N, C-alpha and C positions, 0 to 999 in steps of 0.2 A: 504494500500500500504505500503510495506516495502521498505526502501531505504538503499542501501549499498553505502557508500562514500569512495573514495580513495583520497589520497593526491598525491603530485607529486613524492613521493618516496615509496619504499617498496610495490610494487604491487606483491602480492603473488598469484601464480596460484592456491594454495589450497583454495582461497576465491571464486573462480569462481562458484563452485557448490552451494554456498549460494544463489546467485542471478540470475545466467544465466538459461534461459529456455532450455538449451541444454540437460538437464537431466543427468548430470554426477552422477555416483554412487560411484566413487572412484577418487582419485586424480592422475589417470594415463591416459596417452594418451590424455591429454588436449592440445588443440591448439587454437590459437586466432580465427581462422575461425569458429570453432565450437561454441566457447563462444559467438560470435557475430551473430550467425545465425538468432536470433529472436530480433535483436536490431533495435531501431528506433531513429534516422534515420539509414537506412541500411548502413552498413560498407562494403566496397569492398576490396577484396584482392589486393595486399598484406596487411595484417593487422600488426599493431604495438601496443605495449603497450601504446603508447601515446594516442591512441583512448580511453583508459580506465581510465588512471590516471587523477587526479585533477577534478573529476566529481562525481556525484551521479547517481546511477542506480536504476530505479523503478523495482520492481517485486511484484507479488501478483495476486489476482483474483477478479472477480466481480461475485456475486451470486444474481440472480433476484428471488424475492419471488412472490407469487400469486398476480396478479393484473396489470401486465404490462410487459414492456420490457426495456432493456437498451442497450446502445451502446457507445463504445469509439468514440468520435467525434473529438478529437484533441489530439495529433499531427498527428495521423493516423485515418483512418475510419475503425473501427472493424466491424465484423459481428454482426447482431442484436442478442441479448441474450434473449431468451424467458423465461417466468416464470418457475421456477423449474430447471433452468439450470445455469451453471457457465461457465466462460471463463477466461483463463489465460491472464493477461496483457502482452503485449510485453515489453521487457526490454528497457524502454525509457531512453535516456540520458537526465536527468533533468538539466544538464548544458546547454543544447541547447533548450529545450522545456518543458513546463508543460504538464500535461495530463488531459483532460476533459472527464468526463463520463456524458451522458445524459440519464435520465430515462423518459419513457413515460407511463402514466397510460392508462388502458383500462377500459371503462365505465362498471360498476358503480364505479370503484375505482378512487382514486385520489392519487397523489404522496404524501408521508409522509416524508421520510428521507432516507439518506444514513447512515448506522449504522455499528458498529463493531461486532455485534452479530445478530443471526437470530431471526425471529419472533417478531421484534420490540424491542428486548432486547438490552442490552449494552448501548453504548453512541451514541447519534445522532452526526454524523460527519458533515453533511450539511442538512439544511432544506430549502435551496434556491429553491423556487417554491412550498413549502408546501401548500397543499390544492388545487393545480391546476393539470393540466394534465401533466406538464413537470417539472422535477427538474434536477439540475446540481451540480456537484462537480468538482473542479479543484485541482489536486494534484501537489504539488511542492516538492522541496527537503527539505522544512522546515515544512510541515504540514502532519499530520497523518503518520509519518515515521515508526511507529511500527505496523501499521494495515496490516495484511496479506490478509484478505478477506474483501471486501466491500459488504455489504448486502443492496439491494435496497428494501425498505419497502413501500408498498402501503396500503391504508385503504379505507373502505367504509364509515367511520365516517366523517361527515362534519367538516372541519377545516377551520377557517377563515384565509386567507393569511395575 
């Protein structure tokens, strides 16, 4: 999960294409309604810059590897992500809520870890629930701030919890 943080001053519209899921390709025709279309909690018009400043915004994706599924379970309930698929995370206002992702293994697999690289590579970001059928990770404005994609890794090797 990557995090983009604003202070109470100098909110530059040119920064919106860094974190917003609105899909800007250039810094033209940007408006706050478009920037906040995939925000959680949902922001309603009329929008103002005060909804953005002095907070941190989550952006990134979850990729599920062979052996199970995953789902954002807090602060919103996302669609189930099947093995071999990815899902873009909503732009969560981390000043108001953390984001929790839950992984569920499918027999004969068990949950191993959330990682920052595919195939069990990179760094283990969370092993909470390792060796069981379910694992979780909670994302805040202070942890894993530079991770763009969270990989959910499962294994058939027995791991003692």
